[in-house]
N, C-alpha and C positions, 0 to 999 in steps of 0.2 A: 260294279256298283257305282252310280254317279256320286261325285263329292258333295255337290249341293243338295240341300234339303234332307240330309240324312238324320240329323238331330232335330227334335222338336225344340224350337227356340223358347217355347213357353216354360217358365220355371215351375216344373211340376215333378221334380225328382226323376229325371230321365236316365240316371245311372244308379246302379245297385252294385256297390263295391264288394259286398259280401258274396253275391252271386256272379260277379263279373259280367254284367250285362249292361247294354245301353238300349234305351227306348228310342226307336226311330220315329220320324215324323208321321209315317203312315201307319203307326200302331205296332209294327213288328218289334220283337226283341232280338238283339244280336249279341252273342257272347264275345269276350275278348280274353286274350292271354295278357297283353299289355295295352294300356290305353294312354295315348298321348292327347292332350287337350290343348289347342292352341286358340285362345279367344282373340287374338290380335291386339293391337294397341292403337290408341288415338293420341297422337301427340298434341300437347297444349303448352308450348313453352311459356306462353304468357300467364299461365296460372301461377307461376312463382315469379314474384317481382325480380327482374334482372336476369332471369333465365335465358331469355331469347338473345340478349346480348352476350352473356357468358358462353353459350355453346358455339357462338360464331367468332369468339376471340381467336387470335392466331395460335396459341398453343393449347387449345382444348379439342376434344373430339367426342363424338357420341356414336355409338353403334345402332342407334334407333333411326338415323337418317343417312341414306348412302352418301350424300354430299358432305357429311360431317364426319364420316368414318375415318379412323386413322389411316395414314398412308405409310408404306414401308419407307423408312429412311427419313421420316419427319419427327 
């Protein structure tokens, strides 16, 4: 099954946790044993005053951006 377009992006209750089903974009319903939801993230360092400078300081790190991830031995 292709990854893209499986879930209907419209907020209409596409998941039924009691029945353990997910509504697909095409109208089908698929059952699941375990469901992992990964909505993604959009970074906005400027939303918090000073955050953009703080995450690039010498002794800080962030797991949200590859270039800011901690390095072994640092």
